[in-house]
N, C-alpha and C positions, 0 to 999 in steps of 0.2 A: 504493500499499500504506499502511495506516495505521502510526502509530508503534508501536502495540501488537503488531500483526502482524509488524512488522520485527524488534521486540525478541524476540518469541517464537522467530522463525526464527533470530536470532542466538544465543539462550540454548539452543537445542535440544541442542547437543553438550556443553554444560558442566554441571557437577555443581552441586548446590544447596549451601547452607551446612551442612546436615545431613550430606550425605554426605561433604564435606571435614572435618567434625568427627569424623565416625565414622572415617574414614581416619587423621586425626591421633592420636586416642585408641588405636586398634589399634597404629599405629606406636610410640607411646610404651610401650604395654604389651609389644610384641614386641622392644623394645630393652631394656627394664628386666629382664626375666626372664633373658636371657643374662648381662647385666651383673651381676645378682645371683649367677648360678651361677658366673662366673668370680671375683667378688670374695670370696665366702664359703667357697668350696672345699667346699660341701656334698655335691657329686657327685664322682664318680671323674673322672679326666682324659678317658677315653674317652666317658664319658656327658656330660661338659661339651661335648666337641667335637661330638658328635651333636646335643645341645641347641642349640647356637650355629648349626650348619648348618641344622637344621630350622626355627628361627626365622628365619634369614636367607631361606630359600626362601619361607616363609609372608610375610614381609614384602615380598618382591619382588611376590607375588601381589596383597597388599594395595595396594601403590603402583600397579600396573598397573591395578586395578579403580577405586579411589578417586580417584587423581589424574591418570592418564593416560586413563581412562575406556575402556580397551580391554575389549570384551566381545563375544560372539558373536550379538548381536542383528542383525537384518537391516541396521541403520544402521551398526553398528560392526564388522560382519564384515570388511570389506575391510581396515581398519586393523589389526585383530588378526591376520589372515593375513600381512599385510606385516611386522608386528612378529615373528611366529613365523619367517618366511622369512629376515629379517635376523639374528635370533638363531642360526638354524641355520647360516648362511653364516659368521658371526663364530666360532661354536663350531668349525666345520670348520677354518677358518683357523688359529686358535689351536692347536687339538688337533693337527693335522697338522704344523704348524710345530714344536711340542715334539717329536712323534714323529720328525721328520726330524733335528732337532739331537741327540736322544738317541742315534739310530742312527749319525749322523756321528761322535759322540763314542765310541760302542762300537767303531767301525772304526779309531779313531786308533791309531797305533803309538805305544806308550809307550817312552821312552828312559831 
């Protein structure tokens, strides 16, 4: 195999400098907007909380796409499904643990 073919095979799963720059700029914007909302108090507290949560979710999606290269193309579908499965299992473990601890606390006898 020639060096160029070997390099192309190696770089196939990696992003370009352009995609990393797009991801970086989007991350900066998605961080600056909630920072502005919290620091300036221009929005009400519930609206600020909603804005911060929405921007956090969008930023997670940006990081998954531009930095972790997770997508549903035929090449990246296995990695994306493995990530989703792991996230569901972690969510179940954390959520059910909180539920068990809350239920145990509610059943405690107070003295």
